[in-house]
C-alpha positions, 0 to 999 in steps of 0.5 A: 792819572797825574796830579789833580791839583798842584801847588808851586812853591815859587812865583809863577807868571801863569798861576794865581799866587796866594800867601796865607794871611794875606789873600788866601780868601781869593782861593777857589777850590776849582783852581787846579794850579796855584803858587804859594809865591816865594819864601821871601814873599811868605816872610814879608807879606803877612807883616807888610799887610798888618802894617799897611792895614793899620798905618798904610805903607806908601813906599817900600824896599826889600832886599833878600840875601840868599847864601 
């Protein structure tokens, strides 16, 4: 048995990373292991995509604080 498909809820060096609303169109159903990036990426990436698509982000800096 075992799992047929796996979604990693953290960044991965080996699995392709997807963020809903950003690059989910690159997902293919034949992929067995994928990453949903990090919680920080999932918060920032959709907003950054909208800004970049409309005005272009030249440079950015992000700070995350976890408690």
